[in-house]
C-alpha positions in Angstrom: -24.9 -19.5 -8.2 -26.8 -20.3 -11.5 -25.3 -22.7 -13.8 -25.2 -19.9 -16.7 -22.9 -17.7 -14.4 -20.7 -20.8 -13.3 -20.0 -21.4 -16.9 -19.1 -17.7 -17.4 -16.9 -17.5 -14.5 -15.2 -20.7 -15.8 -14.5 -19.2 -19.0 -13.5 -15.8 -17.6 -11.1 -16.9 -14.9 -8.6 -18.3 -17.0 -8.5 -15.4 -19.4 -8.3 -13.2 -16.4 -5.4 -15.2 -14.8 -3.3 -14.9 -17.6 -2.7 -11.5 -16.9 -0.9 -12.3 -13.7 2.9 -12.2 -13.6 4.9 -14.8 -12.0 6.8 -18.1 -12.4 5.1 -21.2 -13.2 3.7 -22.8 -10.2 4.7 -26.3 -11.6 8.4 -25.4 -11.6 8.2 -24.0 -8.2 8.5 -25.9 -4.8 5.6 -25.5 -2.7 6.2 -23.5 0.5 5.8 -25.5 3.6 3.5 -23.7 6.2 6.4 -23.0 8.6 8.0 -21.1 5.8 5.0 -19.1 5.1 4.5 -18.3 8.9 8.2 -17.1 8.9 7.7 -14.7 6.4 4.9 -12.7 8.1 6.5 -9.2 8.6 6.9 -7.5 11.8 4.6 -4.5 12.5 7.1 -2.0 11.2 7.6 -3.8 8.0 5.6 -3.2 4.8 3.2 -6.1 3.7 4.5 -9.0 1.8 5.0 -8.9 -2.0 2.3 -11.6 -2.0 -0.3 -9.6 0.0 0.7 -6.5 -1.8 -0.5 -8.0 -5.3 -4.2 -7.4 -4.4 -3.4 -3.6 -5.4 -0.6 -4.4 -7.9 -0.8 -3.7 -11.8 -1.6 -7.4 -12.6 -4.8 -7.5 -10.4 -5.8 -3.9 -11.4 -5.3 -4.8 -15.1 -7.5 -7.9 -14.5 -10.3 -6.0 -12.7 -10.1 -3.3 -15.7 -10.7 -6.3 -18.3 -13.4 -7.9 -16.2 -15.4 -4.7 -16.3 -14.4 -3.6 -19.9 -12.8 -0.5 -18.3 -10.3 1.7 -20.6 -7.9 1.6 -17.9 -7.1 0.1 -14.7 -8.9 1.6 -11.7 -7.4 4.1 -9.2 -6.7 2.5 -5.8 -6.0 3.3 -2.1 -4.3 1.3 0.3 -3.4 1.1 3.9 -1.2 -1.1 6.2 -2.4 -1.5 9.7 -2.2 -4.4 12.1 -0.9 -6.8 9.6 -4.0 -6.0 7.4 -3.2 -4.6 4.0 -6.1 -3.1 2.5 -6.7 -1.8 -1.2 -10.0 0.0 -2.1 -10.8 0.0 -5.9 -12.5 3.3 -7.0 -14.8 1.8 -9.7 -17.1 3.6 -11.9 -20.0 1.7 -10.0 -18.8 2.3 -6.4 -15.8 0.9 -4.3 -14.8 -2.5 -3.9 -12.3 -3.5 -1.1 -9.7 -6.0 -1.1 -7.8 -7.0 2.1 -5.2 -9.6 3.2 -4.5 -10.3 6.8 -1.2 -11.7 7.3 -1.0 -13.9 10.3 2.0 -15.4 12.1 1.1 -18.8 11.7 -1.6 -20.8 9.6 -3.4 -21.6 13.1 -3.7 -18.1 13.7 -4.7 -17.5 10.1 -7.5 -19.9 10.6 -8.7 -18.3 13.6 -8.9 -15.1 11.8 -10.8 -16.4 9.0 -13.4 -18.2 11.4 -13.9 -14.9 13.5 -14.9 -13.2 10.2 -17.6 -15.3 9.4 -20.1 -14.4 12.2 -19.4 -10.6 11.4 -20.7 -11.2 7.7 -23.9 -12.9 8.9 -25.2 -15.7 6.6 -22.5 -17.4 4.6 -22.1 -20.5 2.4 -19.0 -22.5 1.4 -17.1 -21.0 -1.7 -16.0 -24.1 -3.3 -12.6 -24.0 -5.3 -11.0 -21.0 -3.5 -7.9 -21.6 -1.5 -7.9 -23.9 1.4 -11.3 -23.0 2.6 -13.5 -20.0 1.6 -17.1 -18.6 2.3 -19.1 -16.1 0.7 -22.3 -14.0 1.3 -25.0 -13.3 -1.1 -24.5 -9.8 -0.7 -21.0 -9.6 -2.1 -18.1 -10.6 0.2 -15.8 -13.6 -0.4 -13.3 -14.8 2.4 -10.6 -17.1 1.6 -7.8 -18.6 3.5 -4.5 -19.6 1.9 -1.4 -20.5 4.0 -1.0 -17.9 6.9 -3.1 -15.3 4.8 -6.8 -14.4 4.6 -8.1 -12.5 1.6 -11.2 -10.8 1.6 -13.0 -9.3 -1.3 -15.9 -6.9 -0.4 -18.2 -5.7 -3.3 -21.2 -5.0 -1.1 -20.8 -1.2 -2.0 -21.5 -2.1 -5.7 -24.9 -2.3 -7.2 -26.7 -5.8 -6.6 -26.3 -6.0 -10.5 -24.3 -3.9 -12.9 -22.8 -3.7 -16.5 -24.2 -4.5 -19.7 -24.4 -8.3 -18.9 -26.0 -8.1 -15.5 -23.0 -9.0 -13.5 -24.0 -9.8 -10.0 -21.5 -8.3 -7.2 -21.5 -11.7 -5.5 -20.2 -13.3 -8.8 -17.9 -10.6 -9.3 -16.5 -10.9 -5.7 -15.7 -14.6 -6.3 -14.3 -13.7 -9.8 -11.8 -11.2 -8.3 -10.9 -13.8 -5.3 -10.0 -16.4 -8.0 -7.9 -14.0 -10.1 -6.0 -12.9 -6.7 -5.5 -16.5 -5.9 -4.3 -17.2 -9.3 -1.6 -14.4 -9.0 -0.6 -15.7 -5.6 -0.3 -19.3 -6.8 1.9 -18.1 -10.0 4.1 -16.2 -7.6 5.0 -19.2 -5.3 
């Protein structure tokens, strides 16, 4: 990522994270890995509150602010095989966020690693979650506890908006927003 874009991201992310509701992470005890694994829902239960945040009002509002939209975008969601998927209907095309809820952190690691070959060439995405990687085409995959977040902006134009936003940078920005909401929720 170019220096100018990193600087823009460093400025934009704190502003966007301000929109996420939740308790101050400093006042909340950190969840132990076993506690996170124990919270994974059964197949007949809805996704966790944390996973559902990808389609919630806070993230939708942050997406609208990032794109200077007059209102939060419409979304469609599904919950199949412990995978919660939220498709954002953006003016320039769809963007898909998903969270795979795994029964253990080890299982989450396996899922995270299994996604990498499917995506082709990837590079580490520093500063996101416990581990993260990204493609140059607009996909970011992040592991945090027993959850794997994927932000897929590949159906957006390579560059869009008045400032020439790159979809790969936008995917990173939205992954940062979601992780900020998750951290504030812990």
